[in-house]
N, C-alpha and C positions, 0 to 999 in steps of 0.2 A: 913827254908832256903828261902831267898828272891830271887824271880825270876822277871826279867824285860824283856819285849819283845817290841821292838820298831817297828813302822811302819810309813808309810807316806812319805818316801823319794822319790826322783825322779829327773827328769831333768826339769829345769825351766829357762826361759830367765831372764836376768838382769832386775830388776825393778818389777819382779813378786812376787808372794806369795806362801807359802807352809806351811802346818801344819803337825807337827809330833806328834805321840801319843806313849805312853808307858804304857802298861798294867803291873801293879805291883801286886805281890802276896807274901804272907809270911812275910809281915812287922810285926815287933814286936813293943812294946812300946818304945824300945831303938832307933828305926829307926826314927830319927827326921827330916831329910832333904832329899829332892830329888833334882836332878840336871841334867842339860844337859851339855855335853862336846862335843867337836869336835876335830878331828885330820885329818889334811891334809897330803898327802904323803911327807915324809921327814921332817915333823915338829912335835913338841911336842904336847901332848894332852892339849887342852886349855879349861878352864872353860867358858861356855857361860852364864849360869844363874842357880840360885838355888832358892828353895822355902822351907820354913819350913812346915812340914806336918800338924802340929796342928794349927798354927796361920796364915799361908799363907803369911808370910813376904817374899818379893822377893829381889833378888840381881842380877845385870846384869853386864856383861863385858862392858867396855866403847865402844868397837867396835860394839855392838849390841843395845845399849840403844836407845830407841825411835823407833826401828824397830822390835824387837822381844818381844813377851809377853809369859811368862811362867804361867801356871795355873795348878791346880790339882782339881780333883773331888774325894773327899774322899769316897763318896757313891759308885762310880764306880771303885775305885782304879786305876785311870787313871791320868797320868801326860801328859801335852800337851806343845808344843812349837809352837806358831804361828809366822811365819817369814814373814815380809813384806819388800818391797823395797830391795830384795835380790841383792847381788853383787857377781861378780865372786870370790872374795876373801872369800866368805862364803862357797865355795865348800869344802866339807870334809865329812868324816864319822861322823855321829852324834850318841852319846851314851847317854842313860839315866843311872842314878846311884842313889843308896840309901846309906845313911850314918847316923851315930849317933852323929855327931858333931854339936853343936850349940854354939853360942857365945852370951854373954849378954852385952848390952850397958847400963852402969850406967846413961849416960846422957838422953837417951830416954826411958829407962825401957823396951826395947823390946829384944826379942830373935831373932837372925838372923843367916843365914848360909853364908858360903863363898864357891864358886865353886872352891875349891882346890882339885885336884885329891886325895891327901893323906887323905882327910877327908871322903872319900867314899870307902866302902868296897865291895859293890855289884854292878855289871855292866851288862848291856844288851849286845847283840851281835852287835848292831849298825845298822844304816840305812844310805844309801848313799844319799847325797844331792849334785847335780851338777848344777851350775849356769853358763849359757852360756852368752857370751858378745854380 
């Protein structure tokens, strides 16, 4: 059974930085992608970024491109999200998730993931990020 435990959330001023961590255990060979999602009150869960576990290929939502960096440490079973230039609209509960869905690009010959909630079956409890203006 996959278990994910997030940490690192908090209160930060706009323009500041924050790093989230997710300790992952119980992954199997079929668990090929990890991702970060967020959900603000009254809004749907939104995919922020995902990374393929074996190759490290990353995908980002347009709203965070150039500001957020996702990474994984396979030896430490840790998923991270480094968030820079935070904005009030980044305020949300952030969740890490694991899934078994990968896509293959014939053009580039790479496997990649998509931060689509339906592609992920295991979820952490979440950590709150609040950005003040």
